[in-house]
C-alpha positions in Angstrom: 113.2 116.5 112.0 112.4 119.2 109.6 109.3 118.1 107.7 108.4 118.8 104.1 105.4 117.7 102.1 107.7 115.0 100.6 108.4 113.5 104.0 104.7 112.9 105.0 104.3 109.5 103.2 107.6 108.2 104.7 106.5 109.2 108.1 103.1 107.6 107.6 104.9 104.3 106.8 107.2 104.5 109.8 104.3 105.3 112.2 102.3 102.4 110.8 105.3 100.1 111.4 105.5 101.3 115.0 101.8 100.9 115.7 102.0 97.4 114.3 105.0 96.6 116.5 103.0 97.9 119.5 100.2 95.4 118.7 98.0 97.7 116.7 95.4 96.2 114.4 94.3 97.4 111.0 92.1 100.2 112.3 94.8 101.6 114.6 97.3 101.6 111.8 94.8 103.3 109.4 93.9 105.9 112.0 97.5 106.6 112.9 98.5 107.0 109.3 95.6 109.4 108.7 96.4 111.3 111.9 100.1 111.7 111.1 99.3 112.8 107.6 97.0 115.5 108.9 99.2 116.7 111.7 102.4 116.8 109.6 100.5 118.5 106.7 99.3 121.2 109.1 102.9 121.7 110.2 104.0 122.1 106.6 101.2 124.5 105.8 100.9 126.6 109.0 104.1 126.6 111.0 107.0 128.8 109.7 109.7 126.6 111.4 108.8 123.1 110.3 111.1 121.3 112.8 108.9 118.8 114.7 109.0 115.4 116.4 106.6 112.4 116.2 106.1 110.2 119.2 104.1 107.0 119.2 103.6 104.8 122.3 101.3 102.2 123.8 99.6 103.6 126.9 97.6 100.8 128.5 94.5 100.2 126.4 95.4 102.8 123.7 98.0 103.8 121.1 98.9 107.5 121.5 100.4 109.5 118.7 101.9 113.0 119.3 103.3 115.6 116.9 105.4 118.3 118.7 105.9 121.5 116.7 107.2 125.0 117.1 103.9 126.9 116.9 102.0 128.0 120.0 98.8 128.3 117.9 96.3 125.6 118.9 94.8 123.4 116.2 91.5 124.6 114.8 88.8 121.9 114.6 85.5 123.0 113.2 82.6 121.6 111.3 83.8 121.6 107.8 82.2 123.2 104.8 81.4 120.0 102.8 81.9 121.7 99.5 85.3 123.0 100.4 88.4 121.3 99.1 90.2 121.6 102.5 89.5 121.9 106.1 88.0 118.6 107.2 91.1 116.6 108.2 91.2 117.4 111.9 87.5 117.2 112.2 87.5 113.7 110.6 90.4 112.6 112.7 88.6 113.7 115.9 85.6 111.7 114.9 87.7 108.5 114.5 89.7 108.6 117.7 88.9 108.1 121.4 90.6 111.3 122.4 92.2 114.3 120.7 93.8 117.4 122.1 96.8 119.7 122.3 99.2 120.9 125.1 101.4 123.9 125.1 105.1 122.9 125.3 107.6 125.8 125.7 107.1 128.0 122.7 105.3 125.4 120.7 102.7 122.7 121.3 102.0 119.0 121.2 99.0 117.8 119.2 98.0 114.2 120.2 95.3 111.6 119.6 94.5 108.2 121.2 93.0 105.2 119.5 92.3 101.5 120.6 95.2 99.3 119.6 93.1 96.4 118.4 90.1 96.2 116.2 87.9 94.7 118.9 88.4 97.6 121.3 86.1 100.1 119.6 84.8 101.9 122.7 84.2 105.6 122.8 84.2 107.5 119.5 86.9 105.2 118.0 86.1 102.3 115.7 84.5 102.5 112.3 83.3 100.2 109.7 81.0 97.2 110.3 
C-alpha cells in the first residue's frame, strides 16, 4: 500500500483486529496500535517512496508486527529530549516490547517488534501497568 498520514488510523484499527484474532489481549492490542502508528508515521515523514507493507503474525509465545518500507536507512532510536515535541516514539515502543529491530530487505528494510499476546505473559521488557 502507499501510506499517507490519513491512512495511519485505519491501519491501527486493522492491526488491532488482527492481533485480537490471533488471541492478543488488551496490552498486545495497545502496543501493536502504538507500534504501527509510529512505524507508519516514520514512513510518511522519512521515506520518499511511501509504499510499504504491514505484516502481523503469531509466532509461538509472541505477536510479531513488521512494517516493510523502501528506505535502506535503519530506524534511529535514541534517548529522547524530554522537552522536544517529537522523537520519543521509537524509544517508547522499544521500552514496551520484548524485542525490537530491523532487517535489510533488498533496497529497503523491515522494522519489527514482538510483544506477548496475552496480558499475563509480561516477561522481558514487555508488559506495563499494575
